[in-house]
C-alpha positions in Angstrom: 77.7 107.1 99.9 81.1 105.8 100.1 82.4 103.8 97.1 84.3 101.0 98.3 86.0 97.5 97.1 87.8 95.7 99.1 88.7 98.1 101.9 89.1 97.8 105.6 88.9 100.8 108.3 89.2 98.1 111.1 92.6 95.4 110.8 90.6 93.2 113.1 88.4 92.4 109.7 91.5 92.3 107.0 92.3 89.2 105.7 95.4 87.8 107.6 97.1 85.9 104.3 100.5 83.8 105.6 103.3 85.8 104.0 101.3 89.1 103.5 102.5 92.4 104.8 101.0 96.0 105.5 102.7 98.3 103.9 103.5 101.4 105.9 100.6 104.4 106.3 101.2 106.8 103.3 100.1 110.3 102.2 101.2 111.9 99.6 98.6 114.6 98.6 96.9 117.4 100.9 93.3 118.4 100.7 93.1 120.8 98.8 91.7 122.3 95.4 90.1 119.4 94.3 90.4 117.1 97.1 92.4 114.2 98.4 94.3 112.0 96.0 96.1 109.0 97.3 96.1 106.9 94.0 97.8 103.7 94.0 100.0 105.3 90.5 100.8 108.3 92.0 101.9 106.8 95.4 103.7 104.1 93.4 105.3 107.0 91.4 106.3 108.9 95.1 107.3 105.6 96.7 108.8 103.0 94.4 110.4 101.2 97.0 107.3 100.8 99.6 104.5 99.5 97.1 104.2 96.0 96.1 102.8 95.6 92.4 99.6 94.0 93.1 98.4 94.8 96.4 94.7 92.3 97.4 93.6 94.9 100.1 93.4 98.6 100.9 92.8 99.7 104.0 92.0 103.7 104.8 92.1 106.2 107.5 92.2 110.1 108.5 95.5 111.0 109.0 94.4 111.9 112.7 94.1 108.5 113.0 90.3 108.5 112.8 88.7 105.7 111.0 87.8 106.8 107.2 84.2 106.2 107.5 84.0 109.0 110.6 85.1 111.5 107.5 81.6 111.7 106.2 83.1 112.2 102.7 82.1 110.5 99.4 85.3 108.4 98.1 86.5 105.6 95.8 88.5 103.4 97.0 90.3 99.7 95.5 93.5 97.5 95.6 93.9 98.7 92.4 93.0 102.1 92.2 94.0 103.6 96.0 91.7 106.4 97.4 90.4 109.1 95.6 88.3 112.2 97.4 86.7 114.8 94.8 85.5 118.3 97.1 83.3 118.5 93.8 81.1 115.6 94.6 81.0 115.9 98.7 77.3 116.6 99.9 76.5 119.8 101.7 79.2 121.7 100.5 81.8 119.8 102.5 85.2 119.1 101.6 87.4 115.7 101.9 89.4 115.2 104.6 93.0 114.2 104.5 93.4 110.3 104.3 95.8 108.0 104.6 96.2 104.3 103.1 97.7 101.1 103.2 97.8 98.4 100.9 98.3 94.6 101.5 100.8 93.3 100.1 101.6 89.2 99.4 105.0 89.6 98.4 107.5 90.8 100.3 108.2 94.4 101.0 111.6 96.4 101.0 
C-alpha cells in the first residue's frame, strides 16, 4: 500500500497554476540502511536556495526516470513532508528504491 497525498507521477496530471514553478529533481539520499529519505526538512537544509517555503504539490520518480509507482515500495509522501521509504515496512522483504522528488512552488524560485 502506498500512502500518497497531492503527488503526481505524471506531470500532465499535476496542477498548472499561473506563476507556479517546479523545483529541479532532488535526490539527497541513497537507499540503504533504513531506506530512502527525501524528506522536505532535510532537502531544505541541503538545498536552501532551491526549495520553496510552502510547496503545494510533490512529484516523485525513480532516479532512472521511471514513475515512482513502478517501485512496488510503500512510501509516505506529501508536499509538507517530502518522501520517505522505510525498508522495514516493505512487502516480501524488498528494499526501497532510490527516489527523486520535486516540489511545486507558487513563489518564484532563485
